[in-house]
N, C-alpha and C positions, 0 to 999 in steps of 0.2 A: 705652891710654896706656902709656908705657914706665915701669918703675920704676928705681931706682937703679943697677941692673945690666943696663940696656937689654933687658929682657925685656918683650915686648909682653902686657900683662895684658888679655885679653878674655874670660875664661871665669869665670862665677860660678855656684857651687853654692849652692843655697838649700835648707835644712832646713825643712820645713814642719810637723815635730811631733817631739817627742823620746820619743814612744810607739812600740811595735812589738809584733806579733803573735808574735814569736820572741824568744828570749832567748840568743842565740849566746854561746858561751863567751869568744870573743875581742873581742867588742864590749861586752857587758853584765857587770858583775861579779855574782857569784852572788847577792850580797845584793840586787841591783838598784841603781835610782837614785832621787834625789828628784826626782820629776816636777814640771815647771812648771805654774802654775795657767793657766787659760783666759786671764786677762788679761795673762799674761806672753808668750804666744805669738803670734807676727806674725799679724794678720788678713790675709785675702784682698787687702783693699784696700792695706794696706801692702806686701805682696809684689809687687801690681802697679806700685805707686809706685816700688819699688826697682828692678825690671825697666825701667821707662821712663826713670828716671834713669841708670840704669847704661848703657842703649843710647846715650843722649847723650854719655856719655863714651867710647864706643868699643867697649863689650861687645857681644858678638854671639851667644855661646853661653851657654846657661843649663841647668842641671841641677837637677831637684827631687829631694831626698833626705830622709831621716828621722833616726832612726826608720824607720818603714816609711810611706812617703807614701800608699799607698792605703788606709790605715785612718782617715785624715782625712776626715771628711764634706765633700762637695762638691768633691773634689779634681777631678773632671772639669771641672767648670765653671771652676776655677782655670785648668786647662790651656786651655781654650778662649780664655779673655781673654788670657793670656800669649801665645799662639800669633798673636793678632791685632795685636800690637803691631809696628809698622813697625820693622825694625832687628833683630828677633829671627830670625836664621838658622837656628839649631839650638835646639830645646827637647826636652831629653831626661829621662830618669828612671832612677834607680837603685831597684830593687825586689827583694824576696825572691821574688815571683812568686805568692805563695799566693792572691792576689786577682786576678790576671789573668784567671782564667777568668769573673770577673764583669764586669772593667772593660777588658779588651783592646780590644774593638770600639769601646766609647765613646771611650777614649783616642785611638785612630787617627783616629775622627771628628773629635774635638776639635782635632786639630792637632799631636799629640805626634810628635815626629821619630824618636826612638830609644828603645831600652830597653837597660839593663844589668841582668842578671837575677844575683843572687848564688845561687851553689849551690857548696857545699864538699865534697860527696861524692854519689856515685851509688849509695850503699849505704843502704837504709832504716835499718838499726840505727844506723849512724854518723851518719845525718842527724839521728835522734831524739836521739843522745848530744850532738851539737856545738851543736844548736840548742834543746836542753833540753825535747824533747818534739814537735818538728815532724814532720810526715809528709810523706815525700819524694813520694809519688804526687801530693799537692796542688800542689808546686812543678812537677813535670813536666806536670801538667795546664795549669798557667798558661803553660808554654813553648809547648805546642801550641797554645793559645788565642791566644798573640801570633802565632804563625805563620798561623794561621787568619784573623786580623785584618788580616794584611798587613804586619806589620812586618818589615823586612828589616836586614841588618847588625847584627843584635842581638849584644850583647857578653855573654859568660857569665864573671862573676867568681868565681874560685875562690881562697879564703884557703888556703894551704897551711900546716898544722902539722906540723913534723918528727915522725916516728914516729907519726903519727895517720892522715893521708890522702895523704902524699907518694908512697904507691905507685900513687895512681890517675891520675897525670898522662896517661899512654898512653890510658887509658879516657876522659879528659875530651876529649882530642884526638879521638878517634873519635867521640865523642857529639856534639862541636861541628861536626865535618865533616859528619856524618850529618843534622844538623839545620840546615845552613847558618848556624852562628854562630861567632863568633870567641872563642876562650878567652883569658882572661888570668890568669895565676897571680900571686897576690899573697902573698908570704910574710908570715906573721903578724908584725905590728908590735908595738911596745910604746911607747906614748907617753910613759911615766913613765921609761923607761930611755933613749929617744931611739933605739932600734933601729928603722931604716927600710931599705928595700931598694927598687931599681928593679922595676917591675913587668914580669914576663916575658909579652911579647905586647903591651905597652903603653907609655906614656910617663910614667905616674905614677912618682914616686919620684926622678926625674932632676932635681934642684934647678936645675941650669944652664938648663933650657928651661921651667920651671914657668910657667903663664901663668894660674893661677887665684887667686880669693879664695873665701872661705866665709862664708856668712851663717847663723848659728845660728837655730833656732826661736824663741830669745828676743832677737832683734834685734841681736846682737852680731857684728861682723865681723871675721874673723881672716884674716891674710895668709898663714898657713902652718899646715898641720895640726900641726906640732911646733913650736908656739910658744904662749905664753900670752897674748901681746899681742891684746888684744880693743878694739874701739872700739864703743860704743853709738850705733847708727844713730838711736835714737829721741832721744838727747840731743844728739848732734852734728849730726844732720841726714844724709838721705842722701847727697847729693853730697860734701859736706865728709867724711863717713865714709868713703865709696869712696875719695876722693883720698888721705886719710891712710893708709888701708890699704895703697894702692899704694906711697906713698912710704915706709912703714916695713916693706915686705916684706923679710925677712932674705935674705942670700945663699944660705942654706941652712938646713935644719931643725936644731932641737936638742932640746929636751924639752917635753912639756905635761903639766903637773901638775894642772891645775884641772878637767879636764873628762875623762869617758870618751869612748871612740869614738862611741857611740850618741847623745851630746850635741853632736857636731860635725857628723855626717852624712858622716863618711868622706872 
């Protein structure tokens, strides 16, 4: 479907959980967030209904996000169900990679098309600092497991923070080339101040060609990362909610004051 600015909206990002096994400084506030209850979070049946309805409206690309999607029980089964829906051309996932050693082969067999792996430094101590306790070796093992499982064209998402890891860009490029990945540099954004930038090596952040909507783990659909306008799919109905979100999609981002990045899915 086309929005008011003649952009073809066919990409839907779906957050399956607001929980994560890391606490990255740019994504989660130090004090944490108020987690949603089990009843608030979309069930897998609801997610399947959302995808089926979205396909009928012309959506063909879907991405599972979080939080960290791999910590949700039964996630491989969800991937298998969604991958079988006629009209789903791409089913991708964004993950921090820590659990790929366990799930990569199952995800590939279930029909997951592609992976985006978040990795913001190649230095163990920096990794521990930016993730508040994460172990770099676990993420690297996950990348290796994804390769062994047969995933190709994997994207490496590196959030660049000035005066912290901006000196690692060359190393990231070498690492990505060695591992047959495509690196994307995402300058740290601030939802509340409205600071956002185009992604180096990708299309994100370019409002003029934005083709996506976002569904939060608690059933709200957002037409823009930098907008607080939300539509409740449970109250409005899936088809009505999707259509409204497309029609109200802004020309460009502004600010988002109501949620942290982890509560939106990036």
